[in-house]
N, C-alpha and C positions, 0 to 999 in steps of 0.2 A: 540189474545193478545200476545201469545208466539212467533208468527212469527215476530212481530215487534221488540221485545227485543233481539232476536237472531241475531248475526252478520251474514251477508250473506257471504257465502264462495265463493271464486273466482273460476271462471270456468277455465278449462285448457287453453283456448285461452287467457284469461286475464293474467294468470300466465306467459304464453309464451311472451306476449307483455311486461310485467314488466321485464322479464329476458332480452329481447332484448334491452330495454331501459337502463338497468343497464350495459350490455355489451358495448353498444355504449358510455355511459359515461366513462367507464373505458378506452376504446380505445382512446377517446378524451383526457383524462387526461394523458395517457402515451405519446401521440403525442405532447402534450404541454411541457412536462418536458424537460429541456435543457440537452444537451450533452449525451454522451454514457457512462454509468456507467462502462462497462467493460474496456473501454480505460483508464478511471481514475484509476481503480484498477491496471491495468498493469503498468501504469506510476508510481503509488505509490510504487508498488513492486520493480520496477527498481531503484527508488530513494533509497529505503531501502537497497537493495543489494549493490548498488554503495557506499552508505555511510558506510556500514559495511566493505566492502573491503578497503575503504580508511582508516578507523579507524584501521583495522588490519595492513595495511602497515605502518602507523605511529607508532603503538606499536612495530612492528618488528624492525623498524629503531631505535627507542629509546632503545630497548633491545640490539641491535647490538652496539650502541654507548656506552652503559654502561659496556660492556664486558671489562675486563682487557686485555691489550695488551700482547701478548707473547713476551718473550725476543728476539727471533730471527726474529720477524716480521719486515717488512720494515718501518713501522710507528715508532717503537721504535728505529730503527737505525737512522732515520732522526733526532730524538731528540739528540742522542749522537753525530752525526756529527755536528750539530749546536753548541753544547757546545764545541767541540774540535776546531772549527774554531775561536771561541772567544778567 
């Protein structure tokens, strides 16, 4: 009676077959998945770096535009020349 209630343990051959089936399923699942994840990661990283560089360039340009002009600079001289011509 005890032999019938006890679950039968798998033999090593059965365990190897189960492992082979699981590995085959994993290989098939990986083969079906679309695209290359590494390529997507590299592209995303490039987009982030390019976006950060562009944002830095815009901020530096805005900072340069906000600087007060020096009295001897050519830009300040152009304003004075325009007023003297009028």
